[in-house]
Structures are given as structure tokens and as C-alpha cells.
C-alpha positions in Angstrom: -27.7 -16.7 -16.8 -27.5 -13.0 -16.0 -30.4 -13.3 -13.6 -28.5 -15.7 -11.4 -25.1 -13.8 -11.5 -26.8 -10.4 -11.0 -28.7 -11.8 -7.9 -25.5 -13.1 -6.4 -23.5 -10.0 -7.1 -26.1 -7.4 -6.2 -28.1 -8.9 -3.4 -25.7 -11.2 -1.6 -22.3 -9.6 -2.3 -23.4 -6.0 -2.1 -26.6 -6.1 0.0 -28.8 -4.5 -2.7 -32.2 -5.8 -1.8 -33.8 -4.0 -4.8 -32.2 -6.8 -6.9 -34.7 -9.2 -5.5 -37.7 -7.2 -6.7 -36.1 -6.6 -10.1 -34.9 -10.1 -10.8 -37.7 -12.3 -9.4 -41.4 -12.7 -10.4 -43.6 -11.5 -7.5 -45.1 -15.0 -7.3 -41.7 -16.8 -7.6 -41.4 -20.1 -5.6 -38.5 -21.4 -3.5 -39.1 -25.2 -3.4 -37.0 -25.5 -0.2 -39.6 -23.5 1.7 -43.1 -24.3 2.8 -45.9 -23.8 0.3 -47.3 -20.2 0.4 -44.0 -18.6 1.7 -43.5 -15.2 0.0 -40.2 -16.0 -1.7 -39.1 -12.5 -2.6 -39.7 -11.3 1.0 -38.1 -14.5 2.4 -35.0 -14.0 0.2 -34.5 -10.5 1.4 -34.6 -11.8 5.0 -32.0 -14.4 4.2 -29.8 -11.8 2.6 -30.0 -9.6 5.6 -29.5 -12.5 8.0 -26.4 -13.7 6.1 -24.9 -10.2 5.7 -25.5 -9.5 9.4 -23.8 -12.8 10.4 -21.0 -12.4 7.8 -20.3 -8.7 7.2 -17.6 -9.8 4.6 -20.0 -12.2 2.9 -19.0 -13.1 -0.6 -20.3 -15.6 -3.1 -18.1 -16.7 -5.9 -19.8 -18.4 -8.9 -17.6 -21.4 -9.8 -19.8 -22.9 -12.6 -22.9 -21.7 -14.3 -24.8 -23.0 -17.3 -28.3 -23.1 -18.8 -30.5 -25.3 -20.8 -33.8 -24.1 -22.0 -35.4 -22.1 -19.2 -33.2 -23.6 -16.4 -30.0 -22.1 -15.0 -27.7 -24.4 -13.0 -25.1 -22.7 -10.8 -22.4 -23.9 -8.3 -21.2 -21.2 -5.9 -19.0 -21.0 -2.8 -20.0 -18.7 0.1 -17.2 -17.3 2.2 -17.2 -15.0 5.2 -16.2 -14.4 8.8 -18.9 -15.0 11.4 -18.9 -11.6 13.2 -22.6 -11.1 13.9 -25.5 -13.2 15.3 -27.0 -15.9 13.0 -30.3 -17.0 14.4 -29.5 -18.4 17.8 -25.7 -18.7 17.2 -23.5 -16.0 18.7 -20.6 -14.8 16.6 -17.7 -17.2 16.6 -15.2 -15.1 14.6 -14.6 -18.1 12.4 -14.2 -18.1 8.7 -16.4 -20.3 6.5 -16.3 -21.8 3.1 -19.7 -23.3 2.0 -20.7 -24.8 -1.3 -24.1 -24.2 -2.8 -26.0 -25.6 -5.8 -28.8 -23.6 -7.4 -31.3 -24.4 -10.1 -33.4 -21.5 -11.3 -36.3 -21.7 -13.7 -36.7 -18.5 -15.7 -40.0 -17.1 -17.0 -40.6 -13.8 -18.7 -36.9 -13.1 -18.2 -37.2 -13.3 -14.4 -36.6 -16.0 -11.8 -39.8 -18.0 -11.3 -38.7 -21.1 -9.3 -35.7 -22.0 -7.2 -34.3 -25.3 -6.1 -31.1 -25.1 -4.0 -28.9 -27.1 -1.8 -26.1 -25.8 0.5 -23.8 -27.6 2.8 -25.5 -26.6 6.0 -23.9 -29.4 8.1 -20.5 -28.3 6.8 -21.3 -24.7 7.7 -22.4 -25.7 11.3 -19.2 -27.8 11.7 -17.1 -24.9 10.7 -18.9 -22.6 13.2 -19.3 -25.0 16.1 -16.8 -27.8 15.7 -13.3 -27.9 17.2 -11.3 -24.8 16.7 -9.1 -25.0 13.5 -5.5 -25.6 14.2 -2.8 -23.4 12.8 
């Protein structure tokens, strides 16, 4: 379980991209991406994109457990949208987004990832009607 919690803390919460190289196999696979995508390189791009869009980015692990070589984790991403995110200009809105991660471990490192995150909820928070006080 340490692989998952270390990746969240070091890469996402602190922006330490060396965590990706240290915690993933070079041939690791993200099953949400097209076949052949270099997962470690892609993950670094995602971390940079999220930390640029949300300078106060923080992931909190709510639940984590493992069975055999699989780690299951529920986390919540929070942050304030102060930088560009792909084609979306900063909205200055705060977000609260749930994530589910399933990681297969091999040789003590992340080998495969399946993940879901509430992308529609994120976009609603960023582009929907302004929250009322």
C-alpha cells in the first residue's frame, strides 16, 4: 500500500516527479489510456497539468486496502483552479473530486493502473453556475 500512498503524497501533493520513476515499472500500463502510451511519462504530464491548474492541489486518501497484488484506494482531490487546465482558463473556484484507483504491484512497484474520477463533477464545479454563499 505504500506505493500508492507514496505516489499520492510525493508526486501529486508535493510535485516530486522523481516518485514516478521510483514507484512505477518503466513498462507500467494505465488502462484508461490508449495502448502504447508511456504511462510514467504521461503520469508526470498529468501531475504537472494538475499542479499548474490547482497550485494548492491536495489528495487525501480516504480508504486504502490490498488483496494479493492489488491495492484499492479511494481518494479526494481538492484545490483552487488558479491556472489553465487544457483549454479552460482559471475560474478561481475550489473543487472537491472523488477518485478510485486500483493498482497491481509487481516486483514491489506499480505495474498496472485502473482508475476512475468524477470528471463530470469536476467540470460542473468549474463551469456550472457560481456557488451561492
